[in-house]
N, C-alpha and C positions, 0 to 999 in steps of 0.2 A: 504492500499498500503507498502511497508517497500523497504528502498535501498539498492542497491547492488554494489558492486567492479568489475570492467571485469579490467581485466589487460589481454589490447590487444597490441600485435606487428605489430609495428606500422613501415614502412621503403620498401625497393626493394633491387632491385638484387645482391649494392650494401651493404648492411650493413643496420642494423636499431635498435630498441630496442623497452623495453614493453611499455606502457605507461597507467595511471588508468584512470578510468574514473567512475562514481558514478553517478547510472541513479534509478528511480524509475521502482518496476518490482511488478506484481499484478500477482494474481491467474491462473492458465492457461498459461502463457508466458512459447516461448520457445527461445534456446539461439539465434536464430536469430532475434526474437522480439525487443530481450535486444538490438544488435547491430544495427535494425533499428534506434529507439529510442536515442540511442549514434550517430551516422550520426546526428540526424532530429535537438539535443540539443547541442553537442559541436561539430564535427567531420562532416564536412558534405563531406568532402575529402576522407572517408573511404573507402578504396576497396574492396567491396564484392563479391560475385560473386552467386547467387541465380535465381533459378525462378520460379518454380511448388510452392513452399512451402507445401507440399504434402507428401518427400519422395518417389516420384516417379525420376527423373530426375539426382540424385546425383549431381548436380549444387553446392552447399552449402557447401562441406568436409571444413572442417578445423579440428588441432587438440584443444578439450576441453578441458584443465586439464591433458594433458601430450596424448591423448585417440585421435582416427583419430573419428569423431562422423558426420550425417549428423548433423548441426546445425537446421532447421527446424522440426527436430528430436526428441532433443535433450530437456526437460520436466526443466525447474526453481527448479521447485520444487526436483527433484532427484539431485543436484547439492549442494558442502555444502557453502550456501552462505553465512559464516559467515565470511571463509576466498575468496580475492578475488579469483573470475576466471579466470584463465589466457585461452587466446586465443590465439592460433598462425596458421601460414600458415603451408599442408601437407609439411614431411620433406622431402619425396624421390625426389620433385619435383622442380625448379628453381621458385623461388619467384620474381613475376614482381612486386606488389606493396600491401605492405598489408599482409591481411590474401586472394587473391588471387593467384595463381601457375597456371606456365606452362604445361598442362598436355598433349598437343600436341604430345609429347612423343609414347604418347600409341597408337595413332591412327597411328603412323605408323607402332607401333611394330606388330599390328591386321595386316598389310594390307602384313606380311611375314609367317603368316600362308596360307597353301594350302587349298586355299576354298572350300566349298563343290560340292563334283562332285556327286553324281549320278547314279546309277547303273539303266542301259534301263527300261522301264516300263515290270510288268513282267504277265500285265491281260489285256483282249482282248480291252479294253475301252482305253485303254493309260496309264488308274492310274497305280498307286502301290501298294503290299497288305505286308501288316508288322500286326505283335502280338502289341499288345496295352503295354503290359508290355516292351516290346523295348522302345515303343514311352515314356512310362511315366521316363523311364530312363533320358533321357536330359531334360525331359521338367525342372524341379529343376532349370538347368544350365542357361537360358529363360529368371532368373527371375531376371539376375544380372542388375541394373541401372546404370551403369560404373561412380560408384563413387569413385573409384581406393584405397578406402582404404585398400582396402588386398592389394595392392600395397603399398598405403603409410608404412604399419607395418613391409613388411616385410624387411628383415636385411637385405636379400641380397643389397637389390634396399638403403632401406636409411642407412645401417650403410656404407657398401661393396661400393655402387653403382656401382654396375658390371651391366649397362642401356646394354651396348651393346652386351653381353653376357646370360643376363637373361631376360624371356619373364616379368616374374611375375605371379602372382596367377591368377591375374585375365585372360589373357590371356590362362594360363596353365587350365583356364577355358573353354573358348571358344573352346581349343584344343580338349578339353576332348568331349562336344556334338557337335562335329564336328565327333571327330573316334564315339565313341557309339552311332550317329547316325544309323536307321538298311536300312535307301537307301544308303550311302555315303560309296564310297569303294576306294580312299586313303588310303595311307599308308602312317603318317606321325612321323611313331618311329625319325625315321636317324635321324632328324629337330628336333624333340627333342628332342633329345640327348645330336645333334652337338650346330645348332644355336641357339634354343632356350635352349637351357644352364637348361635342368629337372634335370642334376643332383645338380646342386646348392643347388635344394632346400633340409632342412634338417628337412624338415613336423613335424616342432614346432606346430603349431594351431591356429599360429598367425592369417594370416586370417581370418581361419575362426571364431576366437571369434569377426571381427571387424566388419562382414560381416549386415549391416542393413537386406538384405535381408533376412539372416537364415540360404543362402546357407552353403551344408555342403563340403564344400571346399576339404582340405585335405583331405578327409573318401572315398569321392563318387570318387572328382575328380581325384587330384594328384598323390595319392597309386596306382588309375587303370593303368593311362597313367603308374607310373615307373614300372606297373608289366610288361606291355607289353613289352616298354624300354627293363628290361632288358630278358624276353624270345626272345624275336630275333634277341639281342643284343648277351647277354651269352651263349643260349642255347648250347650246343653242337648238340643234335639230330635234333636242329630247322634249324641249319646252314650246317649238313651233308642232310638232306633233300635239302634245297637251291643248294647246291651243285651241285648235280644232277640231278635237275627238279623239283622237288616233291614241291614245300613246292613255297608260294606268301614270 
């Protein structure tokens, strides 16, 4: 067993600071193991959100050495333990206590996106027919565990705090899953352009970098949505066709 130092942010929405804790660490431990050990040994009032401890629920997101990560999937052996491991809550959301943030804004945003609107069944038995390739295209987006790390690292939310004007990469992925679904008939391009603020994204790909599920957020979701919005809003031929009622 070795001993490591964890520099953990303690406080709430009114302020706080870092506090150092030393604890023994061993082979196979993850950051969340160390946090639980610190709770047991030194800080029983340390607040941390977690649930599955298997990288499936997204609950234990925090910033580890300045990068958003799932604490249950971040192995200590992959961190430089010769210096303190810094743990802090995600910066894009209001701090509640210690490592716990208020992510309820994300759930409110989701309700503002036009929901799935399927076309009528096209088979005699009341079911739908579609190509497997069309289904495969959107399956990647369904891997999202809503850890909100992509939201946390997005500079539009993290630095500029434009939560009222931009839905963030997680919900652009959600919109893409709906827009690209082979059965969906709704057109979300105007709301993406307006209230959802897709124009604020300057495709730095930081969201793709931190996604623990490996979703290619920028290239496969956001850029195709931007292209749809640009085609509908700025393509002169499409505008003309819409004026004469020949295009949707």
